[in-house]
N, C-alpha and C positions, 0 to 999 in steps of 0.2 A: 537556826533555821531561817531566820531573817535574812541572815548575811547569805546564804546559798541562795535564796529567792531574789535577793538584790542582785547578785553574781548573774544569775538565771536572765533576769530582767536586762541588765547590762548587756551580757551577749546576746540577747535576742535583739536590743538595739542595734547594736553593731552590726549584726547580721542583715538588719532591715535595711540600716543606712548604706551598707555594702551593696545591697540588691538593688535599691533606688539608684545610686551611684552607676551601677553597671547598666540600668535601662535607660538611666539619661545618657551615658556614652553611646549605648546601641542606638538610640533615638537620632543622637547628634551624628554619628556615621551614616546611618541610613539616609538622612538628611543632606549631607554631604553627596552620597551615591546617586541620590535621586537627582541632586541638581546639577552633577556631572554628566549624568544619562540625558537630562535635557538639554544640556549646553550641547554635548555631542550630535544629539539628535538636529538641533536648530543647525548646526553646522553642516550636516549630511543633506538637509533640505537646502540649504543655500547652494550648496555645491552640485547637487542634482538641478537645481533651478539653473544656474549660470552654465552647467555644462551639458544642458539639453537644447541649447540653442544652436542652429545649424550655422557653420563658419561658411561664408561664401568669398570665393575669390574669382576676380576677373583674369582671364588669362589669353594668350595669343598662341595659336597654332603655327607651325614653321611656315606656311603660306601667308600669316600675318592676320588670321580670321580671328575675330573674340569670341571666347566661349567662356562659360562660368562653370566652375568646379566648385561642387557644394558637398560638405562633409555633413552628414546627420548623424551626430551621436548616439540617438535614440535607437536606430538601426544599425549603426555602425557601418556605414557604406558610402561611398561617394556617388555623387550624380553629378553628371556633365549634361550642361544644356547650352543651346546656341543661343537664346535671346533673354534680353531681361522680363520679357513678357512670360515667357515660358518658367522664369526663376518665380515670378511673381504668382503663377498659378500653381507651380508646385508648393510655394508656401501656404498659399490659402487650402490647396488640398490636405497638406500635412496635419493641418490642425481638425480635419473632420474625418480622418481615417481612424 
């Protein structure tokens, strides 16, 4: 009887150790997944921040007149303005819309 009880106890201990090991692995994997998700989120936020800034080019038309081409990535459109003052006004208004 004592031998059977001892075997049952040893089996129970092995099962318990296996379950604890499995839980540790699951927690470690979960931690890795959370870290990876946070890293990916950080990358996306950085990309959004740098990609949301308008791109501005100074151009000349065939007659030699200077104009400004602005690409607005938030609205995904081009804006064409005739003066630096108009560009500044557009930039100011853009942040209040």
